[in-house]
Every structure is written in C-alpha cells, then in structure tokens.
All heavy atoms as an XYZ file, in Angstrom:
940
protein
N       0.848     -1.174      0.000
C       0.000      0.000      0.000
C       0.888      1.228      0.000
O       1.750      1.367      0.843
C      -0.886     -0.004      1.238
C      -1.782      1.202      1.473
C      -2.873      1.243      0.428
C      -2.396      1.118      2.847
N       0.694      2.098     -0.947
C       1.415      3.359     -0.964
C       0.443      4.475     -0.652
O      -0.771      4.284     -0.686
C       2.064      3.620     -2.339
O       1.029      3.779     -3.298
C       2.998      2.492     -2.741
N       0.983      5.654     -0.351
C       0.128      6.791     -0.038
C      -0.827      7.069     -1.194
O      -1.992      7.352     -1.001
C       0.980      8.034      0.287
C       0.107      9.262      0.413
C       1.747      7.808      1.578
N      -0.337      6.966     -2.417
C      -1.165      7.265     -3.586
C      -2.311      6.266     -3.752
O      -3.336      6.595     -4.329
C      -0.304      7.278     -4.842
N      -2.165      5.049     -3.233
C      -3.185      4.027     -3.410
C      -4.318      4.126     -2.385
O      -5.380      3.580     -2.583
C      -2.562      2.638     -3.300
C      -1.625      2.321     -4.435
C      -0.877      1.032     -4.169
O      -0.513      0.726     -3.050
N      -0.630      0.289     -5.224
N      -4.092      4.787     -1.274
C      -5.064      4.825     -0.197
C      -6.057      5.961     -0.404
O      -5.683      7.083     -0.673
C      -4.373      5.007      1.146
C      -5.353      5.165      2.281
C      -6.036      4.057      2.772
C      -5.625      6.402      2.819
C      -6.946      4.190      3.787
C      -6.547      6.548      3.843
C      -7.203      5.429      4.319
O      -8.117      5.583      5.322
N      -7.326      5.655     -0.279
C      -8.345      6.709     -0.275
C      -9.352      6.402      0.816
O      -9.593      5.257      1.160
C      -9.082      6.827     -1.626
O      -9.721      5.580     -1.915
C      -8.136      7.209     -2.744
N      -9.938      7.428      1.334
C     -10.957      7.304      2.366
C     -12.109      8.203      1.943
O     -11.963      9.420      1.891
C     -10.382      7.746      3.706
C     -11.392      7.638      4.844
O     -12.596      7.456      4.579
O     -10.964      7.743      6.001
N     -13.239      7.631      1.640
C     -14.354      8.411      1.099
C     -14.876      9.445      2.096
O     -15.506     10.412      1.702
C     -15.494      7.476      0.677
O     -15.938      6.726      1.794
N     -14.605      9.255      3.398
C     -15.062     10.207      4.405
C     -14.051     11.313      4.692
O     -14.344     12.243      5.413
C     -15.375      9.485      5.714
C     -16.521      8.521      5.551
O     -17.466      8.793      4.816
N     -16.435      7.381      6.195
N     -12.846     11.193      4.145
C     -11.793     12.171      4.440
C     -11.691     13.184      3.311
O     -12.001     12.893      2.166
C     -10.455     11.455      4.604
N     -11.243     14.384      3.674
C     -11.007     15.390      2.645
C      -9.786     14.991      1.836
O      -8.930     14.249      2.323
C     -10.768     16.759      3.291
O      -9.520     16.767      3.933
N      -9.651     15.457      0.590
C      -8.485     15.098     -0.216
C      -7.164     15.452      0.453
O      -6.195     14.724      0.335
C      -8.684     15.898     -1.507
C     -10.151     16.154     -1.575
C     -10.604     16.259     -0.144
N      -7.105     16.563      1.197
C      -5.869     16.964      1.864
C      -5.491     16.023      2.998
O      -4.325     15.874      3.325
C      -5.982     18.386      2.409
C      -6.018     19.422      1.302
O      -5.598     19.103      0.174
O      -6.483     20.543      1.577
N      -6.458     15.393      3.655
C      -6.151     14.529      4.792
C      -5.874     13.085      4.375
O      -5.380     12.305      5.161
C      -7.291     14.556      5.803
O      -8.437     13.913      5.274
N      -6.180     12.715      3.126
C      -5.983     11.334      2.703
C      -4.532     10.867      2.807
O      -4.289      9.791      3.342
C      -6.530     11.121      1.298
C      -8.045     11.119      1.278
C      -8.616     10.953     -0.107
O      -7.892     10.856     -1.078
N      -9.922     10.948     -0.186
N      -3.535     11.631      2.347
C      -2.162     11.148      2.506
C      -1.777     10.969      3.971
O      -1.123      9.999      4.327
C      -1.316     12.232      1.835
C      -2.239     12.865      0.852
C      -3.587     12.829      1.522
N      -2.177     11.881      4.859
C      -1.867     11.760      6.278
C      -2.492     10.490      6.852
O      -1.859      9.771      7.619
C      -2.387     12.969      7.046
C      -1.421     14.092      7.154
C      -0.288     13.643      8.009
C       0.369     14.818      8.657
N       1.735     14.528      9.013
N      -3.731     10.234      6.495
C      -4.407      9.033      6.976
C      -3.682      7.784      6.490
O      -3.533      6.810      7.231
C      -5.862      9.021      6.517
N      -3.207      7.805      5.264
C      -2.478      6.664      4.721
C      -1.182      6.431      5.477
O      -0.837      5.292      5.798
C      -2.188      6.888      3.231
N      -0.473      7.502      5.768
C       0.788      7.365      6.502
C       0.521      6.811      7.897
O       1.246      5.931      8.372
C       1.543      8.713      6.556
C       2.693      8.655      7.539
C       2.036      9.083      5.171
N      -0.519      7.285      8.573
C      -0.846      6.771      9.908
C      -1.173      5.278      9.840
O      -0.758      4.506     10.699
C      -2.003      7.560     10.512
C      -1.579      8.922     11.045
C      -2.676      9.543     11.897
N      -3.882      9.833     11.154
C      -4.093     10.944     10.460
N      -3.172     11.874     10.411
N      -5.227     11.128      9.817
N      -1.903      4.859      8.810
C      -2.232      3.434      8.660
C      -0.982      2.611      8.413
O      -0.812      1.533      8.965
C      -3.216      3.226      7.507
C      -4.630      3.611      7.866
C      -5.539      3.306      6.737
N      -5.748      1.855      6.656
C      -6.809      1.312      6.115
N      -7.748      2.078      5.608
N      -6.939      0.018      6.065
N      -0.073      3.136      7.555
C       1.172      2.420      7.278
C       2.026      2.310      8.532
O       2.622      1.263      8.792
C       1.962      3.120      6.164
C       1.377      2.981      4.762
C       2.096      3.914      3.802
C       1.453      1.545      4.286
N       2.105      3.374      9.328
C       2.882      3.331     10.563
C       2.305      2.297     11.510
O       3.041      1.500     12.095
C       2.913      4.706     11.235
C       3.910      5.649     10.630
S       4.164      7.128     11.626
C       2.819      8.149     11.063
N       0.994      2.301     11.670
C       0.355      1.349     12.579
C       0.578     -0.086     12.108
O       0.889     -0.965     12.911
C      -1.134      1.646     12.691
N       0.457     -0.322     10.813
C       0.629     -1.671     10.267
C       2.060     -2.163     10.401
O       2.302     -3.344     10.603
C       0.184     -1.702      8.804
N       3.031     -1.259     10.292
C       4.430     -1.665     10.323
C       5.022     -1.652     11.725
O       6.148     -2.088     11.929
C       5.258     -0.739      9.428
O       5.330      0.555     10.001
N       4.293     -1.123     12.697
C       4.818     -1.022     14.049
C       5.726      0.184     14.249
O       6.391      0.292     15.269
N       5.767      1.095     13.280
C       6.593      2.294     13.399
C       6.004      3.243     14.435
O       4.791      3.288     14.642
C       6.701      2.990     12.042
N       6.878      4.006     15.070
C       6.463      4.965     16.085
C       6.620      6.380     15.549
O       7.719      6.761     15.147
C       7.326      4.810     17.356
O       7.224      3.469     17.823
C       6.881      5.765     18.443
N       5.555      7.179     15.523
C       5.671      8.566     15.082
C       6.539      9.380     16.054
O       6.485      9.158     17.263
C       4.237      9.088     15.085
C       3.363      7.896     15.222
C       4.174      6.820     15.864
N       7.308     10.313     15.524
C       8.130     11.191     16.361
C       7.250     11.931     17.368
O       7.657     12.131     18.515
C       8.897     12.187     15.483
C       9.947     12.938     16.247
C       9.805     14.134     16.883
C      11.295     12.525     16.469
N      10.986     14.496     17.480
C      11.916     13.526     17.243
C      12.033     11.412     16.086
C      13.248     13.451     17.627
C      13.360     11.340     16.478
C      13.951     12.345     17.242
N       6.056     12.318     16.957
C       5.148     13.022     17.871
C       4.853     12.183     19.112
O       4.693     12.721     20.207
C       3.859     13.421     17.153
O       3.244     12.292     16.558
N       4.802     10.872     18.983
C       4.603      9.978     20.130
C       5.874      9.901     20.966
O       5.827      9.933     22.194
C       4.196      8.573     19.656
O       2.963      8.665     18.948
C       4.052      7.607     20.818
N       7.022      9.816     20.305
C       8.310      9.745     21.012
C       8.483     10.960     21.915
O       8.831     10.827     23.090
C       9.484      9.647     20.004
C      10.819      9.791     20.706
C       9.418      8.345     19.222
N       8.237     12.166     21.380
C       8.468     13.364     22.191
C       7.418     13.528     23.287
O       7.698     14.140     24.309
C       8.588     14.640     21.325
C       7.330     14.919     20.528
C       9.811     14.555     20.433
C       7.347     16.237     19.755
N       6.232     12.945     23.095
C       5.211     13.040     24.141
C       5.614     12.246     25.380
O       5.104     12.495     26.470
C       3.853     12.565     23.616
O       3.847     11.159     23.441
N       6.539     11.313     25.233
C       7.014     10.498     26.363
C       8.045     11.242     27.210
O       8.414     10.783     28.286
C       7.652      9.214     25.848
C       6.705      8.306     25.111
C       7.458      7.119     24.564
N       6.614      6.295     23.735
C       7.061      5.521     22.758
N       8.353      5.462     22.487
N       6.229      4.813     22.046
N       8.572     12.362     26.680
C       9.619     13.089     27.397
C      10.976     12.453     27.152
O      11.158     11.641     26.247
N      11.953     12.811     27.939
C      13.289     12.246     27.819
C      14.155     12.998     26.825
O      13.824     14.099     26.375
N      15.290     12.399     26.466
C      16.305     13.044     25.633
C      15.777     13.457     24.262
O      16.185     14.486     23.725
C      17.514     12.127     25.462
N      14.871     12.688     23.702
C      14.377     12.984     22.355
C      13.360     14.120     22.336
O      13.010     14.619     21.267
C      13.792     11.736     21.715
S      15.021     10.430     21.505
N      12.913     14.537     23.506
C      11.959     15.643     23.596
C      12.665     16.952     23.930
O      12.021     17.984     24.062
C      10.907     15.343     24.652
N      13.987     16.922     24.031
C      14.758     18.091     24.452
C      15.659     18.590     23.329
O      16.319     17.795     22.653
C      15.626     17.717     25.659
O      16.580     18.718     25.923
N      15.727     19.897     23.160
C      16.594     20.468     22.125
C      18.070     20.302     22.464
O      18.930     20.583     21.633
C      16.278     21.947     21.922
O      16.563     22.677     23.102
N      18.374     19.805     23.669
C      19.769     19.554     24.050
C      20.036     18.069     24.299
O      21.160     17.693     24.619
C      20.130     20.348     25.324
O      19.253     19.946     26.388
C      20.008     21.845     25.091
N      19.031     17.235     24.143
C      19.165     15.815     24.465
C      19.933     15.018     23.423
O      19.914     15.317     22.233
N      20.614     13.968     23.889
C      21.306     13.024     23.011
C      20.322     11.896     22.698
O      20.207     10.918     23.437
C      22.563     12.490     23.684
N      19.613     12.027     21.603
C      18.526     11.118     21.232
C      19.076      9.913     20.467
O      19.935     10.062     19.596
C      17.523     11.882     20.374
S      16.090     10.905     19.890
N      18.561      8.731     20.786
C      18.975      7.502     20.101
C      17.727      6.744     19.652
O      16.836      6.471     20.458
C      19.814      6.591     21.032
C      20.178      5.284     20.329
C      21.063      7.313     21.511
N      17.683      6.408     18.347
C      16.650      5.503     17.828
C      17.201      4.097     18.048
O      18.196      3.720     17.412
C      16.372      5.748     16.328
C      15.334      4.749     15.821
C      15.924      7.177     16.077
N      16.622      3.312     18.954
C      17.187      2.009     19.293
C      17.138      1.004     18.133
O      16.243      1.052     17.291
C      16.295      1.514     20.440
C      15.565      2.713     20.934
C      15.439      3.627     19.755
N      18.114      0.096     18.134
C      18.135     -0.990     17.159
C      16.816     -1.756     17.262
O      16.272     -1.940     18.343
C      19.312     -1.919     17.425
N      16.291     -2.151     16.111
C      15.050     -2.915     16.073
C      13.792     -2.062     16.057
O      12.701     -2.591     15.952
N      13.942     -0.740     16.194
C      12.772      0.143     16.172
C      12.785      1.021     14.935
O      13.847      1.349     14.401
C      12.741      1.035     17.420
C      12.472      0.253     18.690
C      12.177      1.149     19.883
O      11.787      2.321     19.679
O      12.331      0.665     21.018
N      11.577      1.402     14.500
C      11.401      2.339     13.394
C      10.634      3.536     13.921
O       9.556      3.377     14.493
C      10.621      1.687     12.233
O      11.361      0.571     11.741
C      10.386      2.678     11.105
N      11.223      4.717     13.735
C      10.568      5.956     14.107
C      10.339      6.769     12.854
O      11.168      6.763     11.936
C      11.423      6.765     15.077
C      11.601      6.154     16.443
C      11.110      4.952     16.895
C      12.334      6.708     17.529
N      11.494      4.739     18.186
C      12.252      5.804     18.609
C      13.057      7.874     17.693
C      12.858      6.049     19.835
C      13.666      8.113     18.915
C      13.562      7.207     19.976
N       9.224      7.486     12.805
C       8.866      8.297     11.643
C       8.744      9.757     12.068
O       7.954     10.082     12.962
C       7.535      7.825     11.013
C       7.153      8.699      9.827
C       7.635      6.362     10.596
N       9.536     10.627     11.438
C       9.442     12.055     11.722
C       8.173     12.580     11.071
O       8.094     12.692      9.853
C      10.687     12.805     11.227
C      11.915     12.343     12.018
C      10.488     14.316     11.355
C      13.199     13.029     11.647
N       7.175     12.872     11.907
C       5.886     13.383     11.428
C       5.640     14.815     11.893
O       4.657     15.436     11.505
C       4.735     12.477     11.875
C       4.577     12.414     13.384
O       5.585     12.593     14.113
O       3.451     12.173     13.859
N       6.524     15.330     12.743
C       6.517     16.720     13.204
C       7.969     17.178     13.252
O       8.886     16.354     13.211
C       5.864     16.873     14.603
C       4.382     16.511     14.576
C       6.608     16.058     15.652
N       8.194     18.478     13.342
C       9.565     18.980     13.423
C      10.270     18.376     14.630
O       9.667     18.193     15.689
C       9.588     20.504     13.507
C       9.183     21.141     12.204
O       9.290     20.551     11.128
N       8.696     22.363     12.276
N      11.554     18.071     14.460
C      12.354     17.456     15.520
C      13.545     18.346     15.824
O      14.260     18.759     14.911
C      12.823     16.073     15.065
N      13.755     18.640     17.095
C      14.880     19.469     17.526
C      15.522     18.787     18.728
O      14.936     18.730     19.810
C      14.388     20.872     17.885
C      15.528     21.828     18.232
O      16.709     21.482     18.011
O      15.223     22.927     18.730
N      16.713     18.229     18.521
C      17.434     17.513     19.573
C      18.886     17.989     19.605
O      19.360     18.632     18.670
C      17.387     15.986     19.348
C      15.963     15.457     19.468
C      17.976     15.593     17.995
N      19.588     17.649     20.673
C      21.003     17.998     20.750
C      21.812     17.219     19.746
O      22.659     17.765     19.025
N      21.557     15.910     19.678
C      22.203     15.030     18.696
C      21.261     13.860     18.434
O      20.386     13.568     19.244
C      23.552     14.522     19.209
O      23.366     13.718     20.366
N      21.471     13.206     17.289
C      20.613     12.074     16.925
C      21.463     10.936     16.388
O      22.156     11.087     15.377
C      19.580     12.487     15.871
C      18.621     11.396     15.389
C      17.809     10.813     16.549
C      17.698     11.940     14.316
N      21.423      9.818     17.097
C      22.112      8.599     16.671
C      21.042      7.574     16.315
O      20.155      7.283     17.122
C      23.013      8.048     17.789
O      23.957      9.067     18.156
C      23.755      6.806     17.339
N      21.114      7.059     15.095
C      20.119      6.103     14.615
C      20.756      4.716     14.574
O      21.640      4.456     13.755
C      19.591      6.501     13.218
C      18.551      5.499     12.741
C      19.017      7.915     13.244
N      20.319      3.864     15.476
C      20.769      2.470     15.492
C      19.706      1.565     14.879
O      19.982      0.440     14.511
C      21.079      2.044     16.925
C      22.233      2.844     17.521
C      22.459      2.578     19.003
O      21.614      1.886     19.636
O      23.466      3.069     19.529
N      18.484      2.095     14.793
C      17.358      1.393     14.175
C      17.080      1.984     12.810
O      17.960      2.076     11.974
N      15.851      2.432     12.606
C      15.421      2.957     11.306
C      14.669      4.269     11.542
O      13.709      4.296     12.300
C      14.512      1.932     10.630
C      14.108      2.278      9.246
N      13.147      1.554      8.569
C      14.497      3.239      8.386
C      12.974      2.066      7.369
N      13.781      3.102      7.237
N      15.125      5.336     10.902
C      14.467      6.635     10.979
C      13.929      6.979      9.603
O      14.683      7.000      8.633
C      15.444      7.717     11.446
C      14.847      9.123     11.567
C      13.864      9.183     12.737
C      15.946     10.163     11.735
N      12.634      7.224      9.515
C      11.979      7.588      8.263
C      11.345      8.963      8.397
O      11.026      9.397      9.499
C      10.855      6.600      7.914
C      11.288      5.209      7.646
C      10.081      4.321      7.409
O       9.191      4.230      8.244
N      10.049      3.670      6.269
N      11.140      9.602      7.260
C      10.402     10.863      7.222
C       9.002     10.582      6.720
O       8.803      9.736      5.835
C      11.071     11.850      6.268
C      12.327     12.424      6.834
C      13.469     11.738      7.157
C      12.569     13.775      7.167
N      14.393     12.605      7.652
C      13.881     13.847      7.673
C      11.812     14.928      7.073
C      14.442     15.047      8.092
C      12.381     16.118      7.488
C      13.673     16.174      7.997
N       8.043     11.306      7.264
C       6.669     11.279      6.765
C       6.693     11.996      5.418
O       6.859     13.210      5.359
C       5.755     11.989      7.762
C       4.316     12.113      7.290
O       4.036     11.851      6.101
O       3.479     12.494      8.116
N       6.563     11.255      4.344
C       6.677     11.823      2.989
C       5.440     12.606      2.568
O       5.439     13.201      1.499
C       6.956     10.712      1.961
O       5.900      9.744      2.019
C       8.290     10.039      2.212
N       4.416     12.642      3.422
C       3.203     13.376      3.059
C       3.134     14.769      3.689
O       2.202     15.513      3.432
C       1.960     12.577      3.459
O       1.834     12.528      4.859
N       4.130     15.118      4.511
C       4.098     16.393      5.231
C       5.117     17.364      4.655
O       6.301     17.054      4.566
C       4.356     16.181      6.736
O       3.343     15.320      7.242
C       4.317     17.492      7.486
N       4.639     18.525      4.295
C       5.483     19.589      3.730
C       6.268     20.290      4.827
O       5.738     20.590      5.892
C       4.583     20.611      3.012
C       5.310     21.794      2.426
C       6.182     21.439      1.232
O       5.770     20.587      0.421
O       7.268     22.014      1.127
N       7.558     20.534      4.558
C       8.360     21.417      5.388
C       8.873     20.857      6.699
O       9.257     21.628      7.577
N       8.920     19.551      6.862
C       9.447     18.996      8.106
C      10.925     19.356      8.262
O      11.675     19.381      7.288
C       9.293     17.479      8.135
C       7.886     16.955      8.349
C       7.863     15.437      8.249
C       7.334     17.408      9.684
N      11.332     19.600      9.504
C      12.716     19.973      9.775
C      13.255     19.154     10.934
O      12.594     18.981     11.948
C      12.821     21.456     10.106
C      14.248     21.896     10.373
C      14.386     23.398     10.490
O      13.625     24.149      9.894
N      15.355     23.835     11.255
N      14.474     18.658     10.753
C      15.215     17.975     11.807
C      16.418     18.847     12.132
O      17.199     19.184     11.235
C      15.674     16.590     11.331
C      16.733     15.876     12.178
C      16.217     15.624     13.596
C      17.144     14.573     11.510
N      16.552     19.243     13.398
C      17.689     20.050     13.854
C      18.445     19.275     14.913
O      17.847     18.776     15.877
C      17.217     21.375     14.459
O      16.567     22.163     13.495
N      19.774     19.171     14.728
C      20.619     18.457     15.685
C      22.066     18.892     15.486
O      22.435     19.349     14.400
C      20.494     16.946     15.479
N      22.871     18.724     16.515
C      24.296     19.011     16.399
C      24.978     18.043     15.459
O      25.896     18.403     14.725
N      24.548     16.777     15.489
C      24.960     15.787     14.490
C      23.854     14.764     14.330
O      23.054     14.558     15.234
C      26.310     15.112     14.819
C      26.328     14.261     16.065
C      25.829     12.956     16.067
C      26.863     14.750     17.241
C      25.865     12.173     17.204
C      26.904     13.972     18.394
C      26.404     12.681     18.378
N      23.803     14.164     13.151
C      22.855     13.102     12.843
C      23.677     11.978     12.237
O      24.358     12.170     11.220
C      21.774     13.555     11.831
C      20.827     12.411     11.506
C      21.003     14.763     12.364
N      23.644     10.790     12.843
C      24.474      9.697     12.370
C      23.733      8.366     12.493
O      22.997      8.141     13.446
C      25.824      9.661     13.142
C      25.622      9.403     14.615
C      26.786      8.659     12.541
N      23.907      7.516     11.487
C      23.410      6.138     11.540
C      24.596      5.255     11.903
O      25.656      5.340     11.280
C      22.816      5.723     10.201
N      24.431      4.428     12.925
C      25.506      3.546     13.376
C      25.054      2.101     13.329
O      23.868      1.813     13.467
C      25.932      3.906     14.803
C      26.588      5.268     14.904
C      27.113      5.572     16.301
O      26.704      4.913     17.280
O      27.942      6.497     16.403
N      26.009      1.188     13.150
C      25.687     -0.234     13.077
C      24.783     -0.492     11.887
O      25.103     -0.117     10.760
N      23.635     -1.086     12.126
C      22.669     -1.367     11.054
C      21.657     -0.237     10.907
O      20.633     -0.395     10.253
C      21.959     -2.686     11.336
N      21.925      0.912     11.506
C      21.004      2.035     11.453
C      20.778      2.554     10.042
O      21.683      2.508      9.207
N      19.557      3.050      9.792
C      19.197      3.601      8.477
C      18.429      4.899      8.654
O      17.577      5.007      9.516
C      18.298      2.644      7.690
C      18.938      1.384      7.249
C      18.024      0.559      6.370
N      16.634      0.553      6.844
C      15.613      0.165      6.133
N      15.776     -0.243      4.895
N      14.389      0.171      6.618
N      18.731      5.850      7.779
C      17.991      7.103      7.712
C      17.373      7.167      6.327
O      18.087      7.077      5.330
C      18.911      8.317      7.950
C      19.545      8.221      9.338
C      18.127      9.617      7.782
C      20.646      9.225      9.583
N      16.066      7.291      6.273
C      15.350      7.240      4.997
C      14.492      8.491      4.825
O      13.542      8.692      5.569
C      14.479      5.992      4.967
C      13.713      5.775      3.699
C      12.868      4.511      3.784
O      13.403      3.433      4.099
O      11.654      4.625      3.553
N      14.872      9.302      3.868
C      14.076     10.492      3.536
C      13.450     10.213      2.175
O      13.932     10.665      1.148
C      14.926     11.770      3.530
C      15.652     11.924      4.866
C      14.055     12.991      3.246
C      16.602     13.094      4.942
N      12.427      9.385      2.176
C      11.792      8.938      0.938
C      12.423      7.658      0.434
O      13.491      7.245      0.883
N      11.734      7.004     -0.487
C      12.208      5.754     -1.095
C      11.628      5.667     -2.501
O      10.824      6.511     -2.899
C      11.732      4.558     -0.263
O      10.320      4.456     -0.316
N      11.999      4.651     -3.228
C      11.434      4.508     -4.576
C       9.928      4.238     -4.502
O       9.174      4.664     -5.366
C      12.141      3.397     -5.350
O      12.029      2.166     -4.660
N       9.478      3.561     -3.440
C       8.049      3.304     -3.262
C       7.289      4.532     -2.773
O       6.134      4.723     -3.123
C       7.825      2.168     -2.262
C       8.288      0.831     -2.786
O       8.359      0.662     -4.018
O       8.584     -0.042     -1.951
N       7.941      5.336     -1.938
C       7.326      6.552     -1.392
C       8.348      7.689     -1.479
O       8.983      8.050     -0.485
C       6.894      6.350      0.050
C       5.724      5.428      0.197
C       5.233      5.384      1.643
O       5.850      5.883      2.554
N       4.084      4.772      1.827
N       8.520      8.259     -2.669
C       9.523      9.320     -2.823
C       9.144     10.565     -2.025
O       7.971     10.853     -1.827
C       9.518      9.605     -4.324
C       8.209      9.094     -4.813
C       7.807      7.976     -3.900
N      10.169     11.268     -1.561
C       9.947     12.518     -0.838
C       9.816     13.626     -1.864
O      10.794     14.013     -2.496
C      11.115     12.802      0.119
C      10.918     14.039      0.952
S       9.413     13.906      1.927
C       9.775     14.970      3.267
N       8.605     14.105     -2.068
C       8.348     15.173     -3.033
C       8.081     16.504     -2.340
O       7.914     17.511     -3.010
C       7.150     14.807     -3.935
O       5.993     14.621     -3.115
C       7.431     13.541     -4.734
N       8.040     16.489     -1.027
C       7.825     17.700     -0.229
C       9.192     18.242      0.202
O      10.193     17.545      0.148
C       6.994     17.391      1.019
C       5.724     16.607      0.768
C       4.679     17.432      0.104
C       3.383     16.637      0.002
N       2.375     17.320     -0.741
N       9.211     19.492      0.659
C      10.476     20.029      1.163
C      10.763     19.437      2.540
O       9.858     19.175      3.326
C      10.431     21.554      1.227
O       9.490     21.977      2.189
N      12.037     19.181      2.789
C      12.501     18.642      4.062
C      13.868     19.250      4.348
O      14.661     19.445      3.432
C      12.600     17.123      3.999
N      14.137     19.551      5.612
C      15.396     20.197      5.977
C      16.056     19.446      7.119
O      15.410     19.108      8.111
C      15.141     21.651      6.433
O      14.483     22.358      5.390
C      16.437     22.351      6.789
N      17.355     19.192      6.966
C      18.182     18.713      8.069
C      19.114     19.863      8.408
O      19.935     20.269      7.580
C      18.983     17.450      7.695
C      19.889     17.040      8.856
C      18.047     16.309      7.315
N      18.958     20.418      9.605
C      19.762     21.558     10.044
C      20.775     21.064     11.074
O      20.394     20.537     12.121
C      18.853     22.630     10.660
C      19.602     23.753     11.270
N      19.542     24.031     12.611
C      20.446     24.674     10.741
C      20.309     25.072     12.878
N      20.869     25.473     11.774
N      22.051     21.196     10.751
C      23.108     20.820     11.690
C      23.500     22.064     12.475
O      24.158     22.956     11.957
C      24.306     20.232     10.936
C      23.987     18.972     10.140
C      25.189     18.524      9.333
C      23.506     17.856     11.058
N      23.063     22.112     13.708
C      23.258     23.320     14.509
C      24.577     23.275     15.284
O      25.080     22.196     15.609
C      22.071     23.533     15.445
C      21.740     22.374     16.374
C      20.436     22.638     17.109
C      20.132     21.501     18.082
N      18.925     21.753     18.855
N      25.126     24.423     15.511
C      26.377     24.556     16.266
C      26.030     24.635     17.746
O      25.913     25.714     18.316
C      27.142     25.786     15.802
N      25.846     23.464     18.366
C      25.426     23.432     19.765
C      26.452     22.775     20.678
O      26.189     22.548     21.849
C      24.071     22.727     19.894
C      24.135     21.265     19.493
O      25.163     20.775     19.033
N      23.021     20.561     19.645
N      27.606     22.417     20.122
C      28.654     21.795     20.927
C      28.556     20.290     21.029
O      29.427     19.659     21.631
N      27.526     19.668     20.436
C      27.421     18.209     20.452
C      28.545     17.631     19.597
O      28.757     18.061     18.471
C      26.065     17.761     19.917
N      29.274     16.669     20.161
C      30.440     16.107     19.470
C      30.288     14.592     19.373
O      30.176     13.907     20.386
C      31.752     16.457     20.213
C      32.945     15.841     19.505
C      31.915     17.960     20.354
N      30.291     14.077     18.148
C      30.298     12.634     17.929
C      31.737     12.144     18.169
O      32.681     12.804     17.743
C      29.843     12.305     16.496
C      29.721     10.847     16.257
N      30.783     10.078     15.836
C      28.668     10.004     16.389
C      30.390      8.823     15.715
N      29.104      8.755     16.044
N      31.930     10.989     18.793
C      33.288     10.549     19.145
C      34.232     10.354     17.940
O      35.447     10.467     18.100
C      33.093      9.248     19.904
C      31.662      8.884     19.757
C      30.909     10.084     19.313
N      33.690     10.061     16.765
C      34.550      9.831     15.600
C      34.387     10.901     14.526
O      35.318     11.202     13.792
C      34.267      8.463     14.977
C      34.444      7.337     15.949
C      33.366      6.616     16.416
C      35.716      7.013     16.435
C      33.526      5.597     17.328
C      35.886      5.998     17.348
C      34.790      5.291     17.795
O      34.950      4.284     18.717
N      33.218     11.478     14.406
C      32.925     12.408     13.330
C      33.036     13.879     13.747
O      33.049     14.755     12.901
C      31.533     12.146     12.760
C      31.309     10.727     12.216
C      29.855     10.525     11.837
C      32.224     10.474     11.035
N      33.066     14.129     15.036
C      33.191     15.507     15.512
C      31.858     16.227     15.548
O      30.802     15.637     15.730
N      31.925     17.550     15.371
C      30.740     18.394     15.445
C      30.079     18.535     14.066
O      30.742     18.431     13.043
C      31.117     19.797     15.928
C      31.628     19.820     17.357
C      31.955     21.220     17.811
O      31.017     22.040     17.897
O      33.136     21.484     18.080
N      28.788     18.807     14.092
C      27.998     19.137     12.906
C      28.215     18.131     11.767
O      28.546     18.502     10.654
C      28.279     20.560     12.469
C      27.925     21.555     13.585
C      28.126     22.972     13.199
N      27.071     23.321     12.253
C      27.016     24.460     11.602
N      27.958     25.361     11.776
N      26.047     24.717     10.777
N      28.002     16.869     12.043
C      28.197     15.798     11.057
C      26.866     15.187     10.673
O      25.939     15.105     11.465
C      29.116     14.718     11.637
N      26.800     14.737      9.421
C      25.622     14.017      8.929
C      26.133     12.853      8.103
O      26.925     12.995      7.219
C      24.746     14.929      8.063
C      23.485     14.242      7.575
C      22.436     14.002      8.438
C      23.347     13.851      6.251
C      21.277     13.370      7.995
C      22.192     13.229      5.805
C      21.155     12.988      6.681
C-alpha cells in the first residue's frame, strides 16, 4: 500500500495522505516522532542526546529538535508532510542504522530540511555538525 493508493471516502483530499501514513505506521509497528516526544526524555529536548534504538522504526511526522541524533534502528520521514525539519548538532546512523528520507516506493516530493546546529554536540569519531 502506498500513499497514492489509499483513499478514504469520508476524508477530505488533503487529509488522505496523512491518513495513509498513519495506517502504514500502525501496520508496520513504526512509532511517530510526535509519540516519542510526548514520552519526554532526551528525544523531547533540544539539548538531548537522542537515540533511535536498534530494532525500532521511528517516523518524523513533526519537526524534531534535539542535541544530537544517533540512529541504530530505522528513521523515516513522513513523505506526506510539507516542510518537516530535523535540527541536531549531528545526525548519524551507526551499526545497522538507516535514515530514509523517501524511497522509490514513497519518494519525498515535499520540502525537508536537516539543520546541523552549532550546539557543541560532538560525535566521538565524526566531531561536530556531522551528517
């Protein structure tokens, strides 16, 4: 099922892609970023050292602002939302980690920004402001 294939006769045309993404996340066991930050902790803080754990998939569905982001699992972008922004001192995939901003099945056709901020976060091998 792709976003383009999903329709809901009760939803407005603008909400159909969002509804499709929510269904795909629920079916795949992915966790929306909005849920992650509602739990509090490092990923809800603009200075926190956030880690996407191995074996988990998180989907950026709202703007994300963290001190640093290490992806050991799978980080995806919501390809149906315009203008999403990820801000961090560094963003790195380690081990089997993956960062996916669109795919051949669900290309990212909306604007998306990764902002590497000068906040003093230092990765042990890559240094500051690395992606």
